C-alpha positions in Angstrom: 0.0 0.0 0.0 1.6 3.3 -1.1 1.9 6.2 1.4 1.5 9.9 0.7 4.4 12.2 1.2 3.2 15.0 3.5 5.2 17.7 1.7 4.8 16.9 -2.0 1.6 14.9 -1.8 3.1 12.2 -4.1 2.7 8.5 -3.5 5.9 6.8 -2.2 6.5 3.1 -1.8 6.4 1.8 1.7 9.6 0.6 3.5 9.5 -3.1 4.2 11.0 -4.8 7.2 13.5 -6.6 4.9 14.8 -3.2 3.7 15.3 -2.1 7.3 17.2 -5.3 8.2 19.4 -5.1 5.1 20.1 -1.5 5.9 21.5 -2.7 9.3 23.8 -5.3 7.8 26.8 -3.0 6.9 26.8 -1.7 10.5 26.8 -5.2 12.0 29.6 -6.2 9.6 31.7 -3.2 10.8 31.1 -4.2 14.4 32.2 -7.8 13.7 35.3 -6.6 11.9 36.2 -4.4 15.0 35.6 -7.3 17.4 37.9 -9.5 15.3 40.5 -6.8 15.1 40.3 -6.2 18.9 40.7 -9.9 19.6 43.5 -10.3 17.1 45.4 -7.1 18.2 44.5 -6.3 21.8 47.4 -3.9 22.1 45.4 -1.7 19.7 42.9 -0.9 22.5 45.2 -1.4 25.5 48.0 0.9 24.2 47.6 3.6 27.0 46.9 1.2 29.8 49.6 0.6 32.4 49.7 -2.5 34.5 46.6 -4.5 35.2 44.7 -3.5 38.4 44.6 -6.0 41.2 40.9 -6.6 42.0 41.8 -7.2 45.7 43.2 -3.8 46.1 40.1 -1.9 44.9 38.1 -0.4 47.7 34.6 1.0 47.2 33.2 3.4 49.7 29.4 3.6 49.9 28.1 6.8 51.7 25.6 6.4 54.4 22.1 7.3 53.3 19.7 9.2 55.6 16.9 7.2 57.2 13.4 7.9 56.2 10.4 7.2 58.3 7.4 5.8 56.5 3.9 6.2 57.9 1.5 3.4 57.2 -2.2 4.4 57.3 
């Protein structure tokens, strides 16, 4: 079923789901290439990292939250 263009008033062909999916294929391919390159050459993304952090030496401080009183009716 053709659609009407709001500006020109001309009929335009509808966009199908297949066209949308095929439009995403180049981006998925680019992402796959980047994952393969990252796995093949990890120094490419780890260039500016110093030594690996020791998970045992990381300390997280969680601030105390104020207490709230809830009235039940």
